[in-house]
Backbone bond lengths (Angstrom), bond angles and torsions (degrees), N, CA, C in turn:
res aa  C-N    CA-C-N  psi(-1)  N-CA   C-N-CA  omega(-1)  CA-C   N-CA-C  phi
1 M - - - 1.439 - - 1.528 108.54 -
2 I 1.304 116.60 132.94 1.459 121.92 -179.97 1.520 107.90 -94.58
3 S 1.321 115.32 126.67 1.460 118.40 179.56 1.525 109.04 -95.81
4 Q 1.304 115.53 143.02 1.455 120.90 178.53 1.515 108.45 -95.27
5 P 1.347 117.35 148.09 1.464 119.05 177.27 1.519 110.57 -64.45
6 R 1.306 115.61 140.51 1.461 120.51 -179.41 1.515 110.04 -85.02
7 I 1.299 114.95 134.42 1.461 121.55 176.86 1.522 106.13 -108.75
8 G 1.309 116.72 153.59 1.455 121.77 -173.61 1.516 115.72 -57.74
9 R 1.289 118.48 -22.75 1.465 120.33 -179.60 1.518 109.65 -133.52
10 A 1.297 115.54 165.02 1.474 120.64 -178.66 1.518 109.76 -64.76
11 P 1.340 117.54 137.80 1.459 119.45 -178.99 1.512 112.11 -64.55
12 G 1.320 114.88 130.23 1.449 119.83 174.91 1.510 115.38 74.52
13 R 1.322 118.37 18.82 1.464 120.68 -176.77 1.533 111.39 -57.35
14 A 1.325 117.20 -45.52 1.470 120.01 179.63 1.523 110.68 -67.24
15 A 1.339 116.70 -40.91 1.464 119.69 179.75 1.522 110.90 -63.97
16 V 1.319 116.48 -40.36 1.465 120.26 178.15 1.529 110.21 -65.81
17 A 1.330 116.17 -41.25 1.468 119.59 178.85 1.528 110.93 -62.14
18 W 1.335 117.67 -44.13 1.466 120.69 178.45 1.519 111.33 -64.69
19 T 1.319 116.46 -37.48 1.469 120.21 178.84 1.523 110.35 -63.81
20 L 1.329 116.46 -45.26 1.468 120.18 179.06 1.520 111.83 -66.66
21 M 1.337 116.67 -37.71 1.466 119.00 177.83 1.529 110.94 -66.42
22 G 1.344 117.09 -36.66 1.463 119.83 176.09 1.513 111.65 -62.93
23 A 1.332 116.30 -42.42 1.466 120.34 178.46 1.528 110.61 -65.08
24 A 1.323 116.28 -43.35 1.468 119.63 179.60 1.529 110.71 -63.46
25 G 1.333 116.57 -40.12 1.459 120.32 177.54 1.520 112.05 -62.79
26 A 1.328 115.45 -40.99 1.467 119.23 178.36 1.523 110.48 -63.84
27 W 1.329 117.39 -42.26 1.470 119.96 178.68 1.525 110.93 -64.34
28 L 1.339 117.42 -38.97 1.465 119.82 178.24 1.528 111.07 -63.68
29 L 1.324 116.31 -44.10 1.466 118.94 177.79 1.521 111.36 -62.79
30 L 1.327 116.59 -41.48 1.467 119.65 178.70 1.524 111.78 -63.55
31 S 1.328 116.22 -38.25 1.461 118.52 -178.86 1.525 111.83 -68.76
32 G 1.331 117.86 -23.10 1.461 120.75 178.39 1.513 114.34 -87.59
33 L 1.338 117.80 -10.97 1.467 119.85 -177.95 1.524 114.24 -61.03
34 P 1.333 120.54 -36.72 1.475 118.43 178.26 1.524 113.55 -62.81
35 L 1.329 117.43 -18.70 1.462 120.99 179.28 1.522 112.59 -94.94
36 S 1.325 117.44 -6.31 1.459 121.30 -174.39 1.531 111.29 -85.81
37 P 1.327 116.87 164.79 1.466 120.28 175.82 1.530 112.57 -66.77
38 L 1.318 117.52 -13.42 1.465 121.49 -179.08 1.529 113.03 -84.27
39 R 1.314 117.91 -2.72 1.465 120.25 -172.46 1.526 113.22 -57.41
40 S 1.327 117.46 -35.40 1.471 118.80 179.97 1.529 111.18 -70.51
41 S 1.315 118.08 -25.65 1.465 121.39 178.79 1.519 111.96 -76.78
42 L 1.306 117.03 -18.36 1.468 120.44 -173.05 1.516 113.25 -94.85
43 H 1.320 118.68 -13.71 1.460 120.73 -175.07 1.523 112.93 -112.05
44 R 1.292 116.89 23.64 1.462 119.83 178.62 1.510 109.30 -92.57
45 H 1.306 115.03 149.45 1.456 119.81 -178.69 1.526 112.09 -103.46
46 G 1.302 117.85 2.31 1.461 122.17 175.37 1.522 109.22 -110.79
47 L 1.316 116.56 -179.78 1.455 120.02 -178.48 1.519 112.58 -75.61
48 G 1.293 119.25 -32.32 1.452 121.81 177.11 1.516 113.45 66.78
49 Q 1.323 115.81 -160.19 1.460 122.69 -178.30 1.532 110.22 -91.69
50 G 1.350 115.84 176.79 1.461 121.56 -177.42 1.524 113.80 -58.13
51 G 1.333 116.83 -42.51 1.463 120.16 179.18 1.517 112.27 -64.06
52 D 1.325 115.92 -38.10 1.464 120.42 177.81 1.523 110.76 -63.85
53 Q 1.308 116.14 -41.22 1.462 120.13 -178.90 1.522 110.78 -66.31
54 L 1.334 117.73 -40.30 1.464 120.73 179.19 1.527 111.32 -66.95
55 A 1.336 116.43 -39.88 1.463 119.77 177.39 1.525 110.41 -63.97
56 F 1.321 116.60 -42.95 1.462 120.33 178.65 1.521 110.82 -63.68
57 L 1.337 117.56 -43.42 1.457 121.19 179.32 1.528 111.40 -61.51
58 G 1.329 116.92 -43.48 1.467 120.45 177.93 1.520 112.17 -61.40
59 A 1.320 116.45 -44.95 1.469 120.37 179.00 1.527 110.77 -65.94
60 W 1.315 117.09 -37.86 1.466 120.61 179.53 1.524 110.56 -65.89
61 L 1.339 117.16 -41.82 1.467 120.44 178.00 1.530 111.15 -65.03
62 L 1.325 117.51 -38.14 1.469 120.31 175.11 1.525 111.07 -61.68
63 M 1.317 116.26 -42.59 1.459 120.52 179.93 1.530 110.65 -63.49
64 V 1.328 117.02 -43.77 1.467 120.53 179.20 1.524 109.91 -62.25
65 G 1.324 117.18 -43.79 1.466 120.40 177.82 1.518 112.30 -62.19
66 A 1.311 116.47 -42.53 1.467 120.22 -179.20 1.522 111.66 -63.16
67 M 1.323 116.82 -34.65 1.468 119.51 -178.21 1.523 112.78 -88.38
68 M 1.319 117.93 -34.37 1.458 120.25 -172.95 1.526 113.65 -89.24
69 L 1.315 119.27 -25.65 1.462 119.43 179.51 1.526 112.35 -60.41
70 P 1.329 119.85 -47.35 1.468 118.13 177.15 1.532 112.63 -62.73
71 A 1.321 117.08 -32.51 1.465 120.29 179.47 1.526 112.14 -70.88
72 S 1.334 117.63 -17.04 1.461 121.06 -177.85 1.527 113.24 -92.12
73 L 1.322 118.98 5.43 1.459 120.52 -175.35 1.524 113.34 -60.99
74 D 1.316 118.30 -39.53 1.468 119.93 177.77 1.525 110.76 -62.88
75 F 1.336 116.50 -40.16 1.459 120.44 177.28 1.523 110.45 -62.76
76 V 1.330 117.84 -43.30 1.463 121.66 -179.01 1.530 110.07 -62.83
77 R 1.317 116.98 -43.17 1.473 120.08 178.58 1.526 111.31 -63.28
78 A 1.323 116.95 -45.23 1.466 120.40 -179.52 1.525 110.75 -65.24
79 L 1.311 117.68 -41.73 1.455 120.89 178.94 1.524 110.65 -64.54
80 H 1.316 117.29 -39.64 1.459 120.32 178.53 1.526 110.71 -62.23
81 R 1.331 117.00 -43.13 1.470 119.55 177.69 1.519 111.10 -62.89
82 L 1.319 116.79 -35.89 1.458 121.40 -178.12 1.523 112.41 -69.22
83 V 1.324 118.65 -40.40 1.463 121.57 -173.70 1.526 113.87 -103.42
84 S 1.334 118.57 0.47 1.466 120.77 -171.53 1.528 113.99 -62.28
85 R 1.309 119.02 -27.37 1.462 120.79 -178.35 1.533 112.79 -92.71
86 H 1.302 117.99 -1.32 1.458 122.01 179.79 1.525 109.42 -82.26
87 S 1.329 116.72 149.41 1.467 119.74 -177.46 1.532 112.77 -67.51
88 H 1.303 118.15 -24.27 1.470 121.82 178.77 1.526 110.04 -111.93
89 S 1.317 116.92 45.20 1.467 120.15 -173.39 1.530 112.64 -63.46
90 G 1.322 118.20 -37.76 1.464 120.21 179.58 1.522 112.39 -63.87
91 L 1.321 115.55 -42.45 1.459 120.22 178.95 1.527 110.92 -66.93
92 L 1.321 116.48 -42.13 1.465 120.12 178.66 1.531 111.43 -64.89
93 L 1.332 116.40 -39.39 1.462 120.15 178.32 1.529 110.46 -64.51
94 A 1.330 116.50 -44.45 1.465 120.05 178.51 1.523 111.17 -63.16
95 A 1.333 116.98 -40.73 1.470 120.31 178.83 1.526 110.78 -65.78
96 G 1.322 117.30 -39.15 1.461 120.58 178.60 1.512 112.69 -65.47
97 I 1.326 115.82 -42.75 1.474 119.80 178.79 1.524 109.72 -67.91
98 G 1.341 116.87 -40.06 1.466 120.08 177.13 1.521 112.05 -62.37
99 G 1.335 116.16 -41.86 1.464 120.11 177.27 1.503 111.98 -64.55
100 F 1.329 116.55 -39.55 1.459 120.86 176.49 1.529 110.57 -60.71
101 G 1.334 114.66 -40.85 1.468 119.41 179.66 1.515 112.72 -66.23
102 L 1.333 117.47 -34.00 1.460 120.70 179.84 1.526 112.05 -69.33
103 V 1.303 116.19 -29.99 1.471 119.97 -178.98 1.498 108.31 -76.61
């Protein structure tokens, strides 16, 4: 068994915290949508007009973020371990999480 060197704090703790806060923020925004003026645009079963489609797309992206961010925690931890010794580790971590989000 290969042991890894111990670092003073858990790997990716800040990245995991930001990921969870992003998911929590998305859930909070989603929970407020039924009270918003956009609520009628979100419950239609047809394609509707351009504004309706944009409102639906925004709500759908929030829903995907709320569900997928917690599922990406293992990826965030592994990516943090991979880039933690690089001089631009924060930028690389942000780019990796952004790329994960695009997929």
